[in-house]
Structure formats: structure tokens, C-alpha cells
Backbone as a chain_set.jsonl record, in Angstrom:
{"seq": "MVGVHIDDMAAAASTNAELESLIKDLQKVLALIDMGYMKWFLGMEITCNHASRTVTLSQAAYINTITHRFSMQD", "coords": {"N": [[16.088, -1.429, -13.441], [14.08, -4.154, -12.645], [11.667, -5.605, -10.656], [9.824, -8.521, -10.115], [6.946, -10.199, -8.963], [4.821, -12.693, -9.152], [2.014, -11.263, -10.115], [2.721, -8.687, -9.64], [4.758, -5.861, -10.187], [7.723, -3.97, -9.988], [9.554, -1.157, -10.982], [12.618, 0.549, -11.654], [14.693, 3.26, -12.643], [17.5, 5.132, -13.939], [16.825, 7.639, -14.91], [13.847, 9.649, -15.455], [13.054, 9.591, -18.113], [14.15, 7.169, -19.067], [12.673, 5.369, -17.513], [10.038, 5.91, -18.37], [10.289, 5.095, -21.035], [10.772, 2.357, -20.679], [8.332, 1.581, -19.513], [6.529, 2.142, -21.62], [7.485, 0.317, -23.565], [6.992, -2.133, -22.254], [4.213, -2.018, -22.054], [3.461, -2.597, -24.614], [3.488, -5.339, -24.824], [2.337, -6.358, -22.551], [-0.529, -6.3, -20.369], [-0.44, -3.683, -18.804], [-0.62, -1.605, -15.974], [0.18, 1.527, -14.959], [0.802, 2.555, -11.82], [1.949, 4.68, -10.607], [4.214, 6.215, -8.202], [5.664, 3.9, -5.929], [4.306, 2.863, -2.837], [3.884, 0.698, -1.279], [5.114, -2.638, -1.495], [4.997, -6.02, -1.874], [4.336, -6.35, 0.86], [6.069, -4.601, 2.085], [6.726, -1.355, 3.244], [7.538, 1.466, 1.357], [9.667, 4.176, 1.233], [10.717, 7.039, -0.354], [13.294, 9.376, -0.569], [13.909, 11.924, -2.399], [15.584, 14.142, -2.35], [17.795, 13.434, -0.733], [18.462, 11.209, -2.078], [17.722, 8.557, -1.294], [16.299, 5.346, -0.471], [13.997, 3.79, 1.579], [13.097, 0.787, 3.136], [10.515, -0.784, 4.935], [9.282, -3.154, 7.232], [7.442, -2.896, 9.224], [4.59, -2.994, 9.438], [4.059, -5.674, 8.785], [5.446, -6.958, 10.871], [3.972, -6.009, 13.072], [1.487, -7.247, 12.517], [2.139, -10.002, 12.742], [3.071, -10.144, 15.42], [0.724, -9.462, 16.811], [-0.958, -11.546, 15.992], [0.137, -13.741, 17.289], [-0.061, -12.998, 19.907], [2.089, -11.429, 20.962], [2.641, -8.77, 21.208], [3.506, -7.254, 23.372]], "CA": [[15.925, -2.59, -12.614], [12.682, -4.564, -12.585], [11.373, -6.697, -9.731], [8.523, -9.109, -10.445], [6.45, -11.265, -8.101], [3.542, -13.143, -9.682], [1.437, -10.243, -10.997], [3.165, -7.363, -9.187], [6.052, -5.502, -10.761], [8.278, -2.666, -9.616], [10.636, -0.793, -11.899], [13.394, 1.739, -11.306], [15.645, 3.638, -13.694], [18.344, 6.28, -13.598], [16.137, 8.879, -15.269], [12.422, 9.512, -15.766], [12.93, 9.235, -19.535], [14.399, 5.723, -19.175], [11.543, 4.669, -16.915], [8.901, 6.061, -19.282], [10.557, 4.25, -22.196], [10.56, 0.973, -20.236], [6.891, 1.378, -19.339], [5.915, 2.09, -22.954], [7.873, -0.95, -24.192], [6.284, -3.227, -21.589], [2.79, -1.915, -22.373], [3.247, -3.173, -25.945], [3.342, -6.792, -24.738], [1.649, -6.72, -21.321], [-1.626, -5.444, -19.919], [0.267, -3.021, -17.714], [-1.219, -0.4, -15.418], [1.163, 2.305, -14.212], [0.134, 3.056, -10.617], [2.724, 5.786, -10.042], [5.251, 5.89, -7.235], [5.328, 2.83, -4.995], [4.254, 3.101, -1.403], [3.95, -0.65, -0.721], [5.435, -3.716, -2.442], [5.2, -7.301, -1.203], [4.244, -6.183, 2.303], [7.056, -3.651, 2.597], [6.461, 0.062, 3.001], [8.666, 2.064, 0.646], [9.747, 5.628, 1.357], [11.795, 7.596, -1.177], [13.679, 10.758, -0.301], [14.6, 12.317, -3.622], [16.626, 15.127, -2.038], [18.999, 12.746, -0.256], [18.652, 10.064, -2.975], [17.654, 7.327, -0.514], [15.078, 4.547, -0.458], [13.901, 3.06, 2.841], [12.122, -0.297, 3.162], [10.1, -1.081, 6.298], [8.332, -4.246, 7.394], [6.778, -2.663, 10.505], [3.206, -3.467, 9.378], [4.124, -7.141, 8.834], [5.852, -7.323, 12.229], [2.81, -5.772, 13.937], [0.5, -8.285, 12.241], [2.609, -11.275, 13.308], [3.101, -10.083, 16.88], [-0.661, -9.517, 17.295], [-1.498, -12.881, 15.72], [0.668, -14.68, 18.279], [-0.151, -12.323, 21.212], [3.442, -11.089, 21.394], [2.827, -7.336, 21.02], [4.178, -6.658, 24.521]], "C": [[14.433, -2.884, -12.54], [12.566, -5.73, -11.61], [9.975, -7.208, -10.011], [8.192, -10.206, -9.447], [5.027, -11.561, -8.53], [2.948, -12.078, -10.6], [1.733, -8.825, -10.513], [4.543, -7.086, -9.758], [6.443, -4.119, -10.281], [9.443, -2.391, -10.548], [11.312, 0.473, -11.417], [14.387, 1.997, -12.426], [16.415, 4.872, -13.243], [17.658, 7.619, -13.883], [14.661, 8.605, -15.524], [12.216, 9.082, -17.216], [13.145, 7.741, -19.733], [13.22, 4.929, -18.634], [10.316, 4.748, -17.816], [9.067, 5.195, -20.517], [10.315, 2.784, -21.852], [9.072, 0.672, -20.121], [6.198, 1.268, -20.694], [6.237, 0.781, -23.666], [7.122, -2.125, -23.571], [4.796, -3.21, -21.908], [2.47, -2.475, -23.755], [2.965, -4.665, -25.871], [2.597, -7.264, -23.494], [0.479, -5.782, -21.065], [-1.136, -4.773, -18.638], [-0.472, -1.762, -17.281], [-0.146, 0.292, -14.597], [0.437, 2.958, -13.039], [0.941, 4.151, -9.931], [3.783, 5.303, -9.068], [4.771, 4.812, -6.268], [5.288, 3.347, -3.57], [4.388, 1.769, -0.671], [4.309, -1.629, -1.822], [5.765, -4.964, -1.639], [5.243, -7.161, 0.315], [5.253, -5.228, 2.909], [6.618, -2.232, 2.269], [7.722, 0.678, 2.4], [8.583, 3.577, 0.762], [10.946, 6.105, 0.553], [12.033, 9.045, -0.773], [14.529, 11.2, -1.485], [15.745, 13.292, -3.353], [17.923, 14.449, -1.586], [19.313, 11.486, -1.069], [18.707, 8.745, -2.205], [16.3, 6.658, -0.674], [15.103, 3.745, 0.84], [12.798, 2.021, 2.719], [11.802, -0.613, 4.609], [9.105, -2.231, 6.293], [7.574, -4.11, 8.716], [5.342, -3.197, 10.507], [3.154, -4.99, 9.467], [4.463, -7.6, 10.254], [4.69, -7.124, 13.2], [1.742, -6.836, 13.751], [0.896, -9.601, 12.899], [2.598, -11.245, 14.829], [1.69, -10.098, 17.474], [-1.252, -10.904, 17.103], [-1.076, -13.879, 16.798], [0.709, -14.065, 19.686], [1.215, -12.008, 21.796], [3.701, -9.588, 21.307], [3.503, -6.642, 22.198], [5.596, -7.17, 24.603]], "O": [[13.62, -1.972, -12.389], [13.285, -6.722, -11.729], [9.038, -6.418, -10.132], [9.037, -11.039, -9.121], [4.124, -10.759, -8.293], [3.343, -11.994, -11.763], [1.073, -7.873, -10.929], [5.395, -7.974, -9.806], [5.611, -3.217, -10.18], [10.225, -3.288, -10.863], [10.673, 1.357, -10.847], [14.862, 1.066, -13.076], [16.031, 5.557, -12.296], [17.885, 8.606, -13.182], [14.27, 7.466, -15.78], [11.312, 8.301, -17.514], [12.405, 7.106, -20.485], [12.814, 3.93, -19.228], [9.626, 3.747, -18.004], [8.094, 4.617, -21.001], [9.722, 2.05, -22.641], [8.607, -0.371, -20.579], [5.364, 0.384, -20.89], [5.363, 0.193, -24.303], [6.664, -3.014, -24.288], [4.176, -4.267, -22.021], [1.315, -2.796, -24.034], [2.287, -5.212, -26.741], [2.258, -8.443, -23.389], [0.489, -4.625, -21.484], [-1.393, -5.249, -17.532], [-0.896, -0.957, -18.111], [0.381, -0.285, -13.647], [-0.434, 3.806, -13.232], [0.648, 4.511, -8.791], [4.198, 4.144, -9.098], [3.616, 4.814, -5.843], [6.118, 4.155, -3.156], [4.941, 1.713, 0.428], [3.863, -1.476, -2.959], [6.692, -4.969, -0.829], [6.079, -7.774, 0.979], [5.29, -5.062, 4.129], [6.19, -1.946, 1.15], [8.831, 0.438, 2.877], [7.563, 4.184, 0.433], [12.064, 5.629, 0.755], [11.096, 9.834, -0.652], [15.718, 10.891, -1.561], [16.759, 13.268, -4.05], [19.014, 14.84, -2.004], [20.289, 10.786, -0.798], [19.598, 7.923, -2.416], [15.295, 7.305, -0.97], [16.101, 3.101, 1.162], [11.697, 2.325, 2.259], [12.711, -0.704, 5.435], [8.2, -2.281, 5.46], [7.112, -5.11, 9.267], [4.921, -3.8, 11.494], [2.293, -5.538, 10.155], [3.84, -8.524, 10.776], [4.448, -7.973, 14.058], [1.147, -7.285, 14.731], [0.068, -10.244, 13.545], [2.167, -12.207, 15.465], [1.48, -10.686, 18.535], [-1.979, -11.388, 17.971], [-1.851, -14.76, 17.172], [1.429, -14.555, 20.555], [1.478, -12.277, 22.968], [4.857, -9.164, 21.33], [4.026, -5.54, 22.035], [6.34, -6.788, 25.507]]}, "num_chains": 1, "name": "protein.A"}
């Protein structure tokens, strides 16, 4: 699976081998920099728990920014 937004891209695969193959193929046609595991993407914090095979997305930072901007933090 590949998600793309302007010049940001996130990729996921069933195995590390599949992901490495995808990255190598994309590097043939794109100036691609592999930045490792995602921690943030499009303003969302991403937490992966490999043991339980879960991915959690959080927009807490965005919510805090908006509530402070409009003086609604209380």
C-alpha cells in the first residue's frame, strides 16, 4: 500500500522483503529518500506495535494547535 500527498509518501507491505523491493523499484524512477519508520505523516502521529500488529493514528498535536489558536484549550 502506498499513500502519496504532494511530495510525501508512505508505504507499507506484508513483509520487509516486499517493502525493500518496492523502495528499490521506486528509487529507479524517483529521487526517493528512505527515512525509515514513520512517526508523523500529514500531521498525524503514527505509533506501531509490532507485537500486537496494530497501528495507531493520533491527531492530538493538531487538536492542541487549533484549540490554542482559537483560545479553546479549556
